[in-house]
C-alpha positions as CSV (number, residue, x, y, z in Angstrom):
1,M,0.0,-0.3,0.2
2,D,1.2,3.6,-0.8
3,M,1.7,5.6,1.9
4,N,0.5,9.0,0.1
5,T,-2.9,7.7,-1.0
6,F,-3.5,6.0,2.8
7,R,-6.6,6.9,4.5
8,S,-6.6,6.0,8.0
9,G,-10.3,5.2,7.7
10,V,-14.0,6.3,6.6
11,Y,-17.0,7.6,9.2
12,Q,-20.1,5.1,8.4
13,D,-23.8,7.0,8.9
14,R,-25.3,5.0,11.7
15,G,-28.6,6.8,11.7
16,D,-28.4,9.3,14.9
17,Y,-24.7,9.6,14.7
18,K,-21.4,8.5,12.8
19,S,-19.0,5.7,13.8
20,F,-15.5,5.8,12.4
21,L,-14.2,2.6,10.5
22,P,-10.5,2.3,10.6
23,T,-8.4,0.8,7.6
24,L,-7.0,-2.5,8.1
25,V,-2.9,-2.0,8.3
26,N,-1.5,-5.4,7.9
27,H,-0.3,-5.8,4.6
28,S,3.0,-4.5,3.2
29,W,3.6,-0.6,3.0
30,E,5.4,1.3,0.5
31,W,6.8,4.8,0.2
32,T,9.1,7.1,-2.2
33,D,10.6,9.8,0.7
34,A,14.0,8.6,1.9
35,E,13.5,10.9,4.9
36,L,10.8,8.5,6.3
37,N,13.4,5.8,6.1
38,I,15.9,7.8,8.2
39,L,12.9,8.5,11.1
40,L,12.0,5.2,11.2
41,E,16.0,3.8,11.5
42,Q,16.0,6.3,14.4
43,A,13.0,5.4,15.6
44,S,14.1,1.8,15.6
45,S,17.1,2.7,17.6
46,E,15.6,4.3,20.0
47,L,13.3,1.2,20.5
48,G,16.8,-0.9,21.0
49,S,18.0,1.7,23.8
50,L,14.8,1.4,26.0
51,N,14.5,-2.1,25.4
52,A,17.9,-2.3,26.6
53,F,17.4,-0.1,29.4
54,S,14.4,-2.6,30.6
55,D,16.5,-5.3,30.5
56,L,18.8,-3.8,33.1
57,I,15.9,-2.9,35.2
58,P,14.1,-5.8,35.6
59,N,11.3,-4.4,37.6
60,I,10.4,-0.5,36.6
61,D,8.0,-0.4,39.2
62,I,10.5,-0.4,42.1
63,Y,12.6,2.6,39.7
64,I,9.5,4.6,39.8
65,R,8.6,4.3,43.1
66,M,12.3,5.3,44.0
67,H,12.3,8.0,41.5
68,I,9.2,9.0,42.9
69,K,10.5,9.2,46.2
70,T,13.9,11.1,45.3
71,E,11.7,13.7,43.7
72,A,9.6,13.9,46.5
73,N,12.7,14.2,48.5
74,K,14.1,17.3,46.3
75,S,10.8,19.1,46.8
76,N,10.3,18.7,50.4
77,K,14.0,20.7,50.2
78,I,13.2,23.2,47.8
79,E,10.1,23.8,50.4
80,E,12.3,24.0,53.3
81,Q,14.4,26.2,51.7
82,R,11.7,28.7,50.5
83,R,10.4,28.8,54.1
84,V,13.9,29.7,55.5
85,L,14.6,32.5,52.9
86,K,10.9,33.8,53.6
87,K,11.6,33.7,57.4
88,T,15.1,35.5,56.9
89,C,13.5,38.2,54.6
90,S,10.7,38.8,57.8
91,R,13.4,39.6,60.2
92,L,15.7,41.6,57.9
93,K,12.4,43.9,57.3
94,T,12.0,44.1,61.3
95,L,15.8,44.7,62.0
96,L,15.1,47.5,59.4
97,R,12.2,48.7,60.9
98,K,13.6,48.9,64.4
99,R,16.7,50.6,62.7
100,E,14.5,53.2,61.1
101,T,12.6,53.9,64.5
102,T,16.0,53.9,66.0
103,N,17.3,57.0,63.8
104,K,14.1,58.9,63.6
105,K,14.4,58.6,67.9
106,S,18.1,59.9,67.0
107,I,17.2,62.7,64.5
108,I,14.6,64.3,66.5
109,T,16.8,64.0,69.6
110,L,19.5,65.8,68.3
111,G,16.9,68.5,66.8
112,L,16.1,68.9,70.5
């Protein structure tokens, strides 16, 4: 079957609604675009890499759980740093207000 003339399916009228009937794809394909060959080779290579990686990790669920815990730990550290930063900023604001008040009192005292 030629890729350029391929139709994925047709809509069939069913009275109140239309349904989509896909075309069967279990046959040989032909294409003339050389770029498609390159893309298929790259996709095949990536699938092979993924397969090799899955062979290294026999139970992917354990890896996923470990990865989720690691990300949660990083997120907690970020939130802790954000909390410490907010606390520090509020302390600095308080100190600046006290310093301004002290400076105003000194200016008033010197003015009298």
